Structure formats: C-alpha cells, structure tokens
C-alpha positions in Angstrom: 0.1 0.0 0.1 1.5 3.2 -1.0 0.5 6.2 1.1 0.2 10.1 0.5 -1.6 12.8 1.3 -3.4 16.0 -0.1 -5.6 18.8 0.7 -9.0 20.0 -1.0 -10.9 23.3 -0.3 -14.3 23.6 1.1 -16.7 26.1 0.1 -16.2 28.2 3.4 -12.6 27.9 2.9 -11.1 25.2 5.1 -8.1 23.3 3.6 -9.5 19.6 4.4 -6.5 17.4 4.8 -7.0 14.1 3.4 -5.1 10.6 3.3 -4.8 8.9 0.3 -3.8 5.2 0.2 -3.0 3.4 -3.2 -2.8 -0.4 -4.1 -0.1 -1.5 -6.1 -1.1 -1.1 -10.1 -4.2 0.5 -11.4 -7.4 0.7 -9.1 -10.1 -1.2 -9.6 -12.1 1.6 -8.2 -12.2 4.5 -5.6 -13.2 4.4 -2.3 -14.3 7.6 -0.1 -14.3 7.1 3.4 -15.9 9.6 5.8 -15.1 9.4 9.6 -17.3 9.8 12.8 -17.6 12.3 15.4 -14.7 12.6 17.9 -11.8 11.0 15.3 -10.2 11.3 12.1 -9.5 9.9 8.8 -6.0 8.2 10.0 -8.1 5.9 12.1 -8.6 4.3 8.9 -5.5 2.9 7.5 -5.9 -1.0 8.8 -9.4 -0.6 6.6 -7.4 0.9 4.0 -4.9 -2.2 3.9 -7.5 -4.4 3.3 -9.3 -2.2 0.6 -6.0 -1.7 -1.2 -5.0 -5.6 -1.0 -8.4 -6.0 -2.9 -7.3 -3.1 -5.6 -9.2 0.2 -4.4 -7.8 3.4 -4.2 -9.0 4.9 -0.6 -9.2 8.9 0.1 -9.8 9.5 4.2 -10.4 13.1 5.0 -9.6 14.3 8.6 -13.1 16.1 8.3 -13.9 19.6 9.4 -12.9 20.3 13.2 -10.9 16.7 13.3 -7.4 15.4 12.7 -5.1 17.5 11.2 -7.6 19.8 9.5 -8.7 20.8 13.1 -5.3 22.2 13.6 -5.5 21.9 17.2 -9.3 23.3 17.3 -10.8 20.2 17.9 -14.7 20.4 17.2 -14.6 23.5 15.6 -16.8 23.1 12.6 -16.2 26.5 10.6 -18.7 29.0 9.2 -20.5 26.1 7.0 -21.4 24.0 10.2 -23.0 21.0 9.6 -24.3 21.6 5.8 -20.4 22.3 5.2 -19.5 19.1 6.7 -22.1 17.4 4.2 -20.9 19.7 1.5 -17.1 18.5 1.9 -18.4 14.9 0.6 -19.3 16.5 -2.5 -15.7 18.6 -2.7 -13.8 15.5 -2.3 -16.1 13.5 -4.5 -15.5 16.3 -7.2 -11.5 16.0 -6.2 -11.8 12.3 -6.9 -13.6 12.8 -10.3 -10.9 15.0 -11.7 -8.1 12.9 -10.4 -9.6 9.6 -11.8 -12.1 10.3 -14.5 -14.2 7.5 -15.4 -13.4 5.7 -12.2 -16.3 3.8 -10.4 -16.5 5.2 -6.7 -18.2 4.2 -3.5 -18.6 6.7 -0.5 -18.1 4.5 2.8 -19.2 6.6 6.2 -19.2 5.6 9.9 -21.2 7.2 12.6 -21.4 10.8 11.9 -20.3 10.4 8.8 -22.8 7.9 8.0 -25.4 10.5 8.7 -23.6 13.2 6.4 -23.5 10.6 3.9 -27.4 9.7 4.3 -28.1 13.7 3.5 -25.4 13.7 1.1 -27.0 11.1 -1.1 -30.2 12.9 -1.4 -28.7 15.4 -3.6 -26.0 13.5 -4.9 -26.8 9.8 -5.7 -26.1 10.2 -9.4 -22.4 11.0 -8.3 -21.8 7.6 -6.6 -22.0 3.9 -7.5 -22.3 2.2 -4.4 -22.7 3.5 -0.5 -21.9 1.7 2.6 -23.1 2.8 6.2 -21.3 1.9 9.4 -22.2 2.5 13.0 -25.2 4.5 11.7 -29.0 5.1 13.1 -32.2 6.6 12.5 -31.7 10.6 12.1 -34.4 12.0 13.4 -33.0 10.5 16.8 -29.5 11.9 16.5 -30.5 15.3 15.6 -32.7 15.1 18.8 -29.6 14.3 20.9 -27.5 16.9 19.2 -30.0 19.6 19.7 -30.5 19.0 23.3 -29.1 21.5 25.7 -25.4 21.1 26.9 -22.5 20.5 24.9 -22.4 16.8 23.1 -20.3 14.3 25.4 -20.1 11.0 23.2 -19.2 8.9 26.5 -23.5 8.9 27.5 -23.4 6.4 25.1 -21.5 3.9 27.7 -24.1 3.8 30.2 -25.0 0.3 29.2 -21.8 -1.0 29.3 -18.7 -1.5 32.0 -17.0 1.9 32.6 -13.4 1.3 32.8 -12.9 4.1 30.6 -16.0 5.4 29.6 -15.6 4.4 25.8 -16.7 0.8 26.1 -19.7 1.4 24.0 -16.8 1.7 20.8 -15.7 -1.9 20.9 -15.2 -5.2 23.0 -11.6 -5.0 21.9 -10.1 -3.3 25.2 -7.0 -2.6 23.3 -9.1 -0.5 20.5 -10.3 1.5 23.3 -7.4 2.1 25.1 -6.0 3.2 21.5 -8.7 5.8 21.4 -8.5 7.2 24.5 -5.0 7.7 24.1 -5.3 9.7 20.8 -5.5 13.4 21.7 -7.4 13.9 18.3 -10.0 11.4 19.7 -12.8 11.9 22.0 -13.0 15.6 22.2 -16.2 17.6 23.1 -17.3 19.4 20.1 -19.1 22.8 19.8 -22.9 22.6 18.4 -23.4 21.6 14.9 -24.8 24.9 13.2 -27.8 23.5 10.9 -28.0 20.1 11.8 -31.7 20.1 11.6 -31.1 19.8 8.0 -30.2 16.4 8.6 -33.7 15.4 8.9 -34.3 15.6 5.6 -32.8 12.0 5.5 -36.2 10.9 7.4 -38.3 12.5 4.8 -39.9 9.9 2.0 -40.4 12.6 -0.2 -36.5 13.7 -0.1 -35.9 9.9 -0.2 -37.8 9.5 -3.3 -35.1 11.4 -5.2 -32.4 8.9 -4.6 -31.5 6.9 -7.8 -33.3 3.2 -7.8 -30.3 1.3 -8.8 -27.9 2.6 -6.4 -26.8 -0.4 -3.8 -26.5 0.0 -0.5 -24.9 -1.9 2.6 -25.7 -1.3 6.1 -23.8 -3.1 8.8 -23.9 -2.6 12.6 -23.3 -4.2 15.8 -26.9 -5.1 17.2 -25.3 -4.0 20.8 -24.1 -0.5 19.4 -26.3 2.2 21.5 -27.3 3.9 18.2 -28.4 1.0 16.7 -31.7 0.3 19.0 -30.7 -3.2 18.9 -30.8 -3.0 15.3 -34.0 -1.4 15.2 -32.9 1.7 14.2 -30.9 0.1 11.1 -34.3 -2.0 10.1 -36.0 1.5 9.7 -33.1 3.2 7.6 -33.1 0.1 5.3 -36.9 0.0 4.9 -36.9 3.7 4.0 -34.7 2.8 1.3 -36.4 0.3 0.2 -39.8 2.2 0.1 -38.4 4.7 -2.0 -38.0 1.9 -4.8 -34.1 1.2 -4.1 -33.8 -2.5 -5.2 -30.4 -3.3 -3.7 -30.7 -2.6 0.0 -28.7 -5.1 2.3 -28.8 -4.9 6.3 -26.2 -6.9 8.1 -26.4 -6.9 12.1 -24.1 -8.4 13.8 -24.6 -9.9 17.4 -23.2 -8.5 20.4 -21.1 -5.9 18.5 -20.7 -2.2 19.6 -20.3 0.9 17.6 -16.8 0.7 16.0 -17.2 -2.5 13.7 -14.1 -1.8 12.0 -12.3 -1.9 15.3 -14.4 -4.6 16.7 -13.1 -8.0 18.0 -14.8 -9.4 14.7 -13.8 -6.7 12.3 -12.2 -9.0 9.9 -15.6 -10.6 9.2 -16.9 -7.1 9.0 -14.1 -6.0 6.8 -14.6 -9.1 4.6 -18.3 -8.5 4.0 -17.7 -4.6 2.9 -15.3 -6.0 0.5 -17.4 -8.3 -1.0 -20.1 -6.1 -1.6 -17.4 -3.6 -3.2 -16.7 -6.4 -5.6 -19.8 -6.8 -7.1 -20.5 -3.5 -7.2 -18.2 -1.1 -8.1 -15.3 -3.8 -8.2 -17.2 -5.9 -10.8 
C-alpha cells in the first residue's frame, strides 16, 4: 500500500487534509471514506490496507474540526457548520472525479460520517456508484440528541457497558478502546453543529424518493451499538430506502458487536463483508 496526503478546499475556505492510500497497479475503483465524530481519517489505515489489497484506491479526509484539518481546534466546525460537513463530501467527490475520470466510486461513512452520507445522497446519488453505512442510525433521533441543551458528550453512550474508560461502547476489544483514549485527536467535546436540523431531510420520504433506484447500499451495524436500538433503528433506515424504490439494500447486524465495527473483535468478518459488497458493485 502506498500512502500520501493531499488537501482540498471546502466552500467556506477550509483546507481539508486527506489521506490517500493506493494499491499496487491500477485501481479497480475508488473508495471515499468519511469518519465519525470525535475521530479522524488516519484511524482508517488498517481498513485501507484491506481495501488496497483488494485493488481499491482509498481517500479518507480528516473532516472539518477533526484530525490535521482542525489544526488543534478540535470540534470547531467553521462557518459552514453541519451543511459544510455534508458539502465537504461533495467537494472531495469532485476532486476524486477530476483525479480519476471515469473511475467507479463507492462512499463509506461511519457514524457521523454515515449521517452525512445519508444526507449527501439525497442530492448526489448520481455521483456515486455504491454506498456503505457503518455504525449508523435513524437520523431524527440523532438530531434530537445533538440539539439537546448542553455540550455533546459521547461518553453518555457508555451507560449500558462497563466503565473502565467510559468508551467501552466503541468496541469489545480493550486494546482498541485504549488506543482511542490515548489519541489526543479523539474523544473531544465538539461545539454545537449549526444547521444540524437539515439532517432530518434524510428521514423524509419525499426527499428519499429523489435517490436513484439502482444505487446499491450496504448497512452494517452491531446490535449492541447504542445507536442501533438493538437493530431496530437500522431496520427503519433500510426499509425507508426500500420504500423509496431502491432495489439493492443489504442490512447486516452483528450479534453483540458495538459501535466501531472496523475496530471490533470481529473486524475481519465485517471488513470481508464490505469488500465483498464492493467487489460485486464498483469492483465488478
């Protein structure tokens, strides 16, 4: 795997620092990865190793307020706020299209990145060839959580788990939890997302009807993920896509797995499922 970095400009003038991992030889397709809240794109290097081994070129930004893009101001979202976060997916898509004209492209969003992906697809389903949602949920409930009074504290999701660090909700693998806690670019308390109410569009049947029917979507989640509601929240998301006319919607729930499936004890199984989905869609 070959690693390099690049930057692209957001609409409100931020320089979004982006990891790029390339396979040996010509790529089969491109995978655009969007990380979640309180983390950064560099945490997806291991996932990228599996993708590049399968022949895929991977772009993974440090989103606004995150990683290297934050320049130390973690959780500061810039003038664009939440709509800017969503539009950044489009700006990177356009950069990839310019760099690799004609290449097939899949978007993979985890957690907050999956919510951005749900909203992004409403206006840009023609710009991607497949989508994967990891650690996702039904968006209306997420908006309610993020607009509640007080700061956003991710450790509140740990209430049903042991409390060794407060982040056991992320994974059953204590080594992965410890790596998250030791990373100064993870676990920060963000400022409120201005414009987050626009995310409710992704639960609106009239908006979902705008998606193209032939877009394949894979949804993967742990049934012990507190965002999953035991899997019911993902069943709702999948059914909404099917009701909107999408013909290829696949939902995989992993028993006892928690939020960060790519850092879970069964991560190899999850990664293989995602690679298999890519192989039959963008990699075919």
